[in-house]
Backbone as a printed PyTorch tensor [residue, N CA C, xyz], in Angstrom:
tensor([[[ 33.3000, -23.4300,   2.0800],
         [ 32.0330, -24.1170,   2.1960],
         [ 31.6180, -24.1490,   3.6600]],

        [[ 30.3670, -23.8790,   3.9170],
         [ 29.8540, -23.8890,   5.2810],
         [ 29.3860, -25.3010,   5.6370]],

        [[ 30.0470, -25.9150,   6.5950],
         [ 29.7440, -27.2890,   6.9810],
         [ 28.7220, -27.3650,   8.0980]],

        [[ 28.3270, -26.2420,   8.6660],
         [ 27.3970, -26.2540,   9.7960],
         [ 26.0680, -26.8990,   9.4160]],

        [[ 25.5680, -26.6270,   8.2250],
         [ 24.2980, -27.2190,   7.8140],
         [ 24.4150, -28.7280,   7.6290]],

        [[ 25.6240, -29.2020,   7.2520],
         [ 25.8200, -30.6450,   7.0690],
         [ 25.8370, -31.3720,   8.4080]],

        [[ 26.0160, -30.6440,   9.4900],
         [ 26.0030, -31.2160,  10.8260],
         [ 24.6190, -31.0570,  11.4490]],

        [[ 24.0890, -29.8510,  11.3960],
         [ 22.8390, -29.5470,  12.1020],
         [ 21.6050, -30.1680,  11.4580]],

        [[ 21.5150, -30.1650,  10.1440],
         [ 20.3090, -30.6540,   9.4780],
         [ 20.0490, -32.1350,   9.7220]],

        [[ 21.0080, -33.0220,   9.4750],
         [ 20.7360, -34.4400,   9.7320],
         [ 20.4280, -34.7360,  11.1950]],

        [[ 21.1340, -34.0580,  12.0960],
         [ 20.8630, -34.2640,  13.5220],
         [ 19.4520, -33.8180,  13.8750]],

        [[ 19.0270, -32.7000,  13.3180],
         [ 17.6750, -32.1960,  13.5910],
         [ 16.6140, -33.1380,  13.0450]],

        [[ 16.8190, -33.6180,  11.8310],
         [ 15.8540, -34.5360,  11.2260],
         [ 15.7770, -35.8250,  12.0320]],

        [[ 16.9130, -36.3440,  12.4710],
         [ 16.8990, -37.5590,  13.2960],
         [ 16.1760, -37.3190,  14.6100]],

        [[ 16.3790, -36.1560,  15.2120],
         [ 15.7040, -35.8250,  16.4600],
         [ 14.1910, -35.7830,  16.2500]],

        [[ 13.7600, -35.1490,  15.1680],
         [ 12.3250, -35.0560,  14.8610],
         [ 11.7390, -36.4420,  14.6210]],

        [[ 12.4380, -37.2650,  13.8360],
         [ 11.9590, -38.6270,  13.5820],
         [ 11.8950, -39.4410,  14.8690]],

        [[ 12.8790, -39.2830,  15.7360],
         [ 12.8750, -40.0080,  17.0070],
         [ 11.6570, -39.6240,  17.8420]],

        [[ 11.3510, -38.3350,  17.8990],
         [ 10.1770, -37.8880,  18.6610],
         [  8.8870, -38.4080,  18.0350]],

        [[  8.8230, -38.4360,  16.7170],
         [  7.6280, -38.9590,  16.0390],
         [  7.4570, -40.4490,  16.3190]],

        [[  8.5630, -41.1920,  16.2990],
         [  8.5040, -42.6280,  16.5960],
         [  8.0400, -42.8360,  18.0380]],

        [[  8.5800, -42.0640,  18.9680],
         [  8.1690, -42.1870,  20.3670],
         [  6.6940, -41.8420,  20.5410]],

        [[  6.2100, -40.8570,  19.8210],
         [  4.8050, -40.4640,  19.9090],
         [  3.8910, -41.5940,  19.4500]],

        [[  4.3270, -42.3290,  18.4370],
         [  3.5230, -43.4300,  17.8990],
         [  3.7230, -44.7370,  18.6640]],

        [[  4.6190, -44.7260,  19.6450],
         [  4.8660, -45.9340,  20.4360],
         [  5.4040, -47.0540,  19.5610]],

        [[  4.9620, -48.2840,  19.8510],
         [  5.4360, -49.4380,  19.0850],
         [  5.0490, -49.3320,  17.6150]],

        [[  3.9650, -48.6260,  17.3310],
         [  3.5530, -48.4360,  15.9390],
         [  4.5840, -47.6720,  15.1360]],

        [[  5.3630, -46.8230,  15.7940],
         [  6.3970, -46.0600,  15.1030],
         [  7.5090, -46.9240,  14.5570]],

        [[  7.6590, -48.1220,  15.1250],
         [  8.6830, -49.0500,  14.6540],
         [  8.1200, -50.1150,  13.7270]],

        [[  6.8240, -50.1200,  13.5610],
         [  6.1830, -51.1270,  12.7140],
         [  6.0930, -50.6370,  11.2750]],

        [[  5.5410, -51.4920,  10.4380],
         [  5.3360, -51.1200,   9.0390],
         [  4.0320, -50.3450,   8.8410]],

        [[  3.3070, -50.0970,   9.9350],
         [  2.0530, -49.3460,   9.8440],
         [  2.2900, -47.8870,   9.4670]],

        [[  3.4520, -47.3640,   9.8450],
         [  3.8180, -45.9750,   9.5560],
         [  5.1840, -45.9750,   8.8650]],

        [[  5.4740, -44.9760,   8.0710],
         [  6.7620, -44.9520,   7.3560],
         [  7.9330, -44.4760,   8.2130]],

        [[  7.7130, -44.2610,   9.5060],
         [  8.7310, -43.6330,  10.3490],
         [ 10.0070, -44.4740,  10.4870]],

        [[  9.8630, -45.7860,  10.6820],
         [ 11.0530, -46.6300,  10.8500],
         [ 11.9060, -46.6120,   9.5790]],

        [[ 11.2670, -46.6740,   8.4460],
         [ 11.9950, -46.6070,   7.1830],
         [ 12.6680, -45.2620,   6.9800]],

        [[ 11.9810, -44.2050,   7.3930],
         [ 12.5600, -42.8670,   7.2810],
         [ 13.7850, -42.7310,   8.1890]],

        [[ 13.6810, -43.2910,   9.3940],
         [ 14.8020, -43.2400,  10.3300],
         [ 16.0050, -43.9900,   9.7620]],

        [[ 15.7710, -45.1640,   9.2190],
         [ 16.8630, -45.9450,   8.6260],
         [ 17.4730, -45.2130,   7.4370]],

        [[ 16.6390, -44.6100,   6.6240],
         [ 17.1370, -43.8550,   5.4700],
         [ 17.9500, -42.6460,   5.8840]],

        [[ 17.5050, -41.9620,   6.9200],
         [ 18.2300, -40.7820,   7.4010],
         [ 19.5870, -41.1830,   7.9620]],

        [[ 19.6280, -42.2820,   8.6940],
         [ 20.8960, -42.7420,   9.2610],
         [ 21.8690, -43.1320,   8.1450]],

        [[ 21.3630, -43.7840,   7.1260],
         [ 22.1870, -44.1610,   5.9800],
         [ 22.7100, -42.9180,   5.2690]],

        [[ 21.8750, -41.9100,   5.1360],
         [ 22.2820, -40.6650,   4.4830],
         [ 23.4160, -39.9980,   5.2510]],

        [[ 23.3730, -40.0560,   6.5700],
         [ 24.4520, -39.4570,   7.3620],
         [ 25.7750, -40.1430,   7.0750]],

        [[ 25.7580, -41.4690,   6.8890],
         [ 26.9960, -42.1760,   6.5560],
         [ 27.4460, -41.8380,   5.1370]],

        [[ 26.5090, -41.7570,   4.2170],
         [ 26.8470, -41.4920,   2.8150],
         [ 27.4330, -40.1010,   2.6340]],

        [[ 26.9510, -39.1400,   3.4030],
         [ 27.4120, -37.7600,   3.2710],
         [ 28.7780, -37.5610,   3.9120]],

        [[ 29.1670, -38.4410,   4.7750],
         [ 30.4560, -38.3220,   5.4440],
         [ 30.2550, -38.2630,   6.9470]],

        [[ 31.2340, -38.7300,   7.6770],
         [ 31.1280, -38.7330,   9.1360],
         [ 31.0170, -37.3230,   9.7040]],

        [[ 30.2410, -37.1960,  10.7610],
         [ 30.0850, -35.8980,  11.4150],
         [ 31.4260, -35.3250,  11.8590]],

        [[ 32.3310, -36.2040,  12.2770],
         [ 33.6330, -35.7330,  12.7460],
         [ 34.4010, -35.0070,  11.6480]],

        [[ 34.2770, -35.4900,  10.4260],
         [ 34.9500, -34.8360,   9.2980],
         [ 34.3670, -33.4410,   9.0960]],

        [[ 33.0490, -33.3340,   9.1410],
         [ 32.4000, -32.0270,   8.9730],
         [ 32.7290, -31.0970,  10.1390]],

        [[ 32.7630, -31.6480,  11.3600],
         [ 33.1120, -30.8260,  12.5200],
         [ 34.5420, -30.3100,  12.4120]],

        [[ 35.4640, -31.1670,  11.9820],
         [ 36.8470, -30.7210,  11.8080],
         [ 36.9600, -29.6480,  10.7410]],

        [[ 36.2740, -29.8220,   9.6270],
         [ 36.3130, -28.8210,   8.5540],
         [ 35.7050, -27.5060,   9.0240]],

        [[ 34.6050, -27.5850,   9.7520],
         [ 33.9770, -26.3670,  10.2890],
         [ 34.9310, -25.6700,  11.2480]],

        [[ 35.5830, -26.4390,  12.1160],
         [ 36.5380, -25.8530,  13.0620],
         [ 37.7060, -25.1790,  12.3580]],

        [[ 38.2570, -25.8500,  11.3440],
         [ 39.3630, -25.2470,  10.5820],
         [ 38.9300, -23.9410,   9.9280]],

        [[ 37.7490, -23.9330,   9.3340],
         [ 37.2650, -22.7180,   8.6750],
         [ 37.0550, -21.5870,   9.6770]],

        [[ 36.5400, -21.9160,  10.8500],
         [ 36.3210, -20.8890,  11.8770],
         [ 37.6510, -20.3290,  12.3730]],

        [[ 38.6290, -21.1900,  12.5790],
         [ 39.9460, -20.7210,  13.0270],
         [ 40.5600, -19.8050,  11.9740]],

        [[ 40.4950, -20.1920,  10.7030],
         [ 41.0190, -19.3450,   9.6250],
         [ 40.3250, -17.9960,   9.5980]],

        [[ 39.0100, -18.0050,   9.7840],
         [ 38.2460, -16.7470,   9.7610],
         [ 38.6700, -15.8320,  10.9040]],

        [[ 38.8460, -16.4130,  12.0930],
         [ 39.2380, -15.5970,  13.2440],
         [ 40.6580, -15.0930,  13.1210]],

        [[ 41.5460, -15.8870,  12.5340],
         [ 42.9220, -15.4540,  12.3300],
         [ 42.9480, -14.2700,  11.3610]],

        [[ 42.1770, -14.3610,  10.2790],
         [ 42.1100, -13.2620,   9.3140],
         [ 41.5700, -11.9970,   9.9720]],

        [[ 40.5440, -12.1270,  10.7930],
         [ 39.9670, -10.9560,  11.4730],
         [ 40.9580, -10.3560,  12.4710]],

        [[ 41.7240, -11.1990,  13.1400],
         [ 42.6910, -10.7140,  14.1150],
         [ 43.8440,  -9.9570,  13.4600]],

        [[ 44.1420, -10.3070,  12.2150],
         [ 45.2450,  -9.6510,  11.5030],
         [ 44.8550,  -8.2980,  10.9390]],

        [[ 43.5900,  -8.0010,  10.9430],
         [ 43.1370,  -6.7080,  10.3740],
         [ 43.4830,  -5.5650,  11.2540]]])
């Protein structure tokens, strides 16, 4: 399983939401826009999917296995 998308996608979405909130100023944190709720939901999703460290470790293990197999050829 490729864990890179499980790391990059949530981080990218959080970055985009952060920039959108900053663009809207204080309104980005208010109930006037859905951005604050989206940010909270995205952060919760990152916890529900598993810690980034777990995905990073799994990605690292898979990469090491792949390189070991290639080196043995």
